[in-house]
N, C-alpha and C positions, 0 to 999 in steps of 0.2 A: 358732313352730315347730309345725307340725301334722303329723299322720300323712299318709302318702302318699295321694293321690287321683288322679283322672283329669286334673287340671290339669297342663298341660305346664310351667307355671312352677315346679312343685316339682321337676321332674327336671333338676337342675343340680348342678354340682360344689359341694361344701360350702365350698370355699376361694375359687374365682375366679368361680363362676357359669356356667361354660361348660356347654353342653348336648350336646356331641358326644363320642362314644366313651367314655361314662361306664362305670365299673366299680364294683361294690359291694365294700366292704371291711368285714370284721366287727370289732366291738369289743363290750365287755360292761360291765355295771355292776351294783352291788348297791344295793338300796333302803336308804334310811337306817333305816327301821323293819324290823328283822329279826325273823323268826319262829324261835323256839328249839325244838329237838327234843330227843330223848334223847341223852345223852352217848355217843359211839362206844364200842363194847365190844370191837372187834377192829381189827387193823391194816388189814383190808380197808375197814372203815368210815372209818378215819382217812385212808386213801389217797383215798377219794372226796372228802374235803374239798379236797385239793390238785388234784383233777381238776375242780373246779367243781360236783360233784354233792353239795353239802352241804345239810343241813337247816337250817343256822344263818343262811343268807342267801337272799333271793329273787333269784336271778340272772336278769337280763334281757339277752338277746342282741340287739344292734342291728347294722345295717349302714348305711353311708353311701356316697354316690356321689362318686367322685373322678375327675378327668380325667387323661389321660396327661401333659399338660403340667405339672401340679402335681407329679406323681410324678417326672418328669425333673428339675425344678428342685430338689426336695428331694434327689434322688440326687446331683446335682452338688455341692450344698452338703456333704452328708455325705461324699462321696468326697474333697473337698478337706480336710475335717477329718481323715479317716482317713489320707490321704497326709501331711498335715502332722505328725500324731502319729507315724506310722511314721518319717518323716524325722528328727524330733527324737530319737526313740529310737535310730535308726541312727547319728546323730551322737554320741550318748552312748556307744554301743557302740564306735565308732571312737576317741573320746577316751580312754575307759577302757582300751581295748586298747593304745593307744600308751603311756599312762601305765604300764600293767602291764609292758609290754616294757622300758620305760626303767628301772624299778626292779629288774626281774629282771637286766638288764645291770649295774646298779650292784652288786647283790648278788653276782653272779658275779665282777665285777672286784675287789671287796673280798675275796672268798674266795680268789682267786688271789694277791692281794698278801699276805694273811695266811699262806697256805700257804708262799709263797716266803720270808716272814720267819721262819716257824717252821723251815723247812728249813735256812735259813742259820744258825740258832742251834742246830741239832741236832748235837751233838758226835759222835754215832755216825756221822752221814752225812759229817761232815768228816774224821773219823779212824776208819775202820772197825775198826781194831785196838784201839781204846780199850776198856779193861775196863768191863763194865756197872756195876760198883760204884764206878767212878771218879766223882768229884764234877764235875758239868757246870760249864762256865764261867758265871760270874755275869753276868746281863744288866744292861745299862746302863739308866739311867732313861729315856733316849730310846727304847730298844727297847721297854720296858714301855709307855710312853705310846703308841707307834706301834701296838702290838698292841691296846691298849684302843680306840684310835681306829678301827682297822679292824673290830674286833668290834662296836662301836657302829654303824658304817656298815652292816655286814651286817644287824644287827637292825632298824635304821631302814628299810632298803630292803625287808626281808621284811615288816615291819609295814605298809608302804604297798602292796606288791605283792598281798598276800592280799586285802584289801578291794576293790582295783580288779578283781581277777579275778572276785570274786563280783558286783560291780557290772556287769561286762561280761556275765556269764551272765544275771543278772536282767533287764538291759535288753534283751538279745536275746530272752529269753522273753516279755517284755512286748510287744516289737515283733511277735512272731509272734501273740500273743494279740489285739493290736489289729487286725492284718491279718485274722485269722480272724473277729473280731467284725464288722469292716467288710464282709466277704463275706456274712456272715449278715444284717446289717442293710440291705444295699443291694439285697436282693431286692425285687421289685415289691410283693409282698403286704405285707411289713413296712413299706415306705414308705407305701403307701396306708392301712394301719391307723394309722400314726403321724399322718398328716394328719387322718384322721377323728377321732381322739381329741383332737388339739390344737384342732380347730375346734369340737367339740361338748361337750367336757368342762365348760366354764363353764355352758352352758345346762342340761345334765343335772344339774349340782349345784344349780342354782337350783330345779329341779323335784323336789328331794328324793332324788336319786341320788348315791351316792358310790362310791369305789373304781373309778372309770372307768378301764379299761385296754384295750389293743388285743388283738386275737386272738379266737379262737373257743373257748368252753368248752362241753363237753358238758352238757346239761341246761338250757341257756338257752332262753328263749322269744323268738323273733324277732318284733319288733313294728314295726320301722322299716326301710324299704328305699329311701328317697330322702333328699333334703336335710332334710326334716322328720322328726322323731322325737317320739314321744309317750311320756312316762314313765308 
């Protein structure tokens, strides 16, 4: 891999070797041997580190040529991955929503049965003229067991409905996040940068460069603009 020259052989796609309709996509790397400077003294200096204008690494900005066909192929692959992920999350949302409604219905049914049972045992409701200090009729063992069963059914249904509700909300938020990430990553510039980094990262690391990543950072020195790059 050598720096660009007048030879037309160098001007080709870094992935497939095509020579038509090429476009340059930026990526950057840090040298393995870093030069250290003074420790940042203010938040503005610290912010420069995250903007790529740091004194602790020698940032080198590269660009590589990629053809539209490679970009389209990568886009279709990532689109399939995004759609599959969103589909799985949508299925999770549907299943959790169905499960939540099922347990809510069970909770409501148990609540109605328990209320009916308590109303049937309410002596004041049966005999409105009964004195309040009168001793209520003693419940049978079967009635007590039935009340306990219904109360446990309510608790069990509620304990299942609450987590399923949260799972539905989280899965829906995850689906939205994946869809938003997909829209961001399916842009042509992001796809081209990803291809450039994937093709040239091994070579750059062999030449003493590390932290190879896509994108353009302010402060970089552009030294490559074709298939060949020179670290």
